[in-house]
C-alpha distance (Angstrom), angle and dihedral (degrees) to the residues before:
residue distance angle dihedral
M1 . . .
A2 3.81 . .
F3 3.80 89.1 .
R4 3.85 92.0 57.1
K5 3.79 91.3 44.0
A6 3.81 90.6 53.7
I7 3.80 91.2 50.9
F8 3.81 90.4 46.8
D9 3.82 92.1 49.9
S10 3.83 91.3 48.4
N11 3.82 92.0 49.9
L12 3.79 91.0 45.9
K13 3.78 90.0 54.6
K14 3.84 89.2 52.4
I15 3.80 89.8 48.8
D16 3.79 91.7 51.5
E17 3.80 92.4 46.5
Y18 3.79 91.5 50.8
N19 3.79 93.6 47.8
K20 3.82 91.7 50.7
W21 3.80 90.5 48.5
A22 3.84 92.1 47.1
E23 3.77 92.0 50.1
A24 3.80 93.1 47.0
N25 3.80 89.5 51.3
G26 3.83 95.7 48.3
L27 3.82 95.1 -110.0
D28 3.79 120.3 149.5
S29 3.80 95.4 -151.2
R30 3.80 119.8 102.7
Q31 3.80 133.1 -178.6
G32 3.76 124.2 -140.6
I33 3.75 146.4 174.2
T34 3.81 116.6 -63.8
N35 3.79 138.5 168.0
F36 3.79 87.0 -86.6
T37 3.83 99.3 54.1
D38 3.80 92.4 100.7
L39 3.82 93.2 55.6
E40 3.76 127.3 92.2
Y41 3.79 115.8 -123.4
T42 3.83 93.0 -108.1
E43 3.82 91.5 49.1
F44 3.81 90.8 52.2
I45 3.81 92.8 49.3
Q46 3.81 93.3 48.0
K47 3.80 93.5 48.3
Y48 3.77 105.5 34.8
A49 3.79 112.5 15.9
G50 3.79 124.4 88.3
Y51 3.76 135.5 23.0
K52 3.80 116.2 -78.6
P53 3.80 111.2 -168.3
S54 3.75 117.5 -140.0
N55 3.81 123.3 -127.3
I56 3.79 90.3 -148.4
A57 3.80 115.5 112.8
H58 3.76 108.5 -128.2
S59 3.80 106.5 -142.6
S60 3.80 90.0 -176.4
F61 3.83 91.1 65.2
K62 3.77 113.8 95.6
K63 3.76 132.5 -159.4
A64 3.80 116.9 -109.0
D65 3.78 93.7 -104.3
Q66 3.84 90.3 54.4
V67 3.78 95.1 52.2
F68 3.80 100.3 65.6
T69 3.74 130.2 12.9
P70 3.82 115.5 172.7
K71 3.80 112.6 -121.2
A72 3.79 95.3 -159.8
T73 3.78 135.6 34.8
I74 3.77 120.2 -119.7
P75 3.83 114.6 -129.8
A76 3.79 113.8 -110.6
S77 3.82 90.8 -124.5
W78 3.83 94.5 53.8
G79 3.76 111.8 129.4
T80 3.78 96.9 0.0
K81 3.82 100.3 101.5
N82 3.82 109.9 42.6
D83 3.80 88.4 -88.1
I84 3.75 92.6 154.7
């Protein structure tokens, strides 16, 4: 628990320093506490950054020709003569 608290305190100090710098330089952006504030940078990158493809076959995914099949045909003259 003390380890996480030390990381949190270190990150909070960085947040405060950034916010003071941003305000002094007329920037509108601010940083704040999030669910990730108690993580080290490398921990965050390892857990949350980057795409990790799944090996699970998704049976709910459909091929493009299975998603939409028109039920009616559109007349060739549609929209060509100010019909609207």
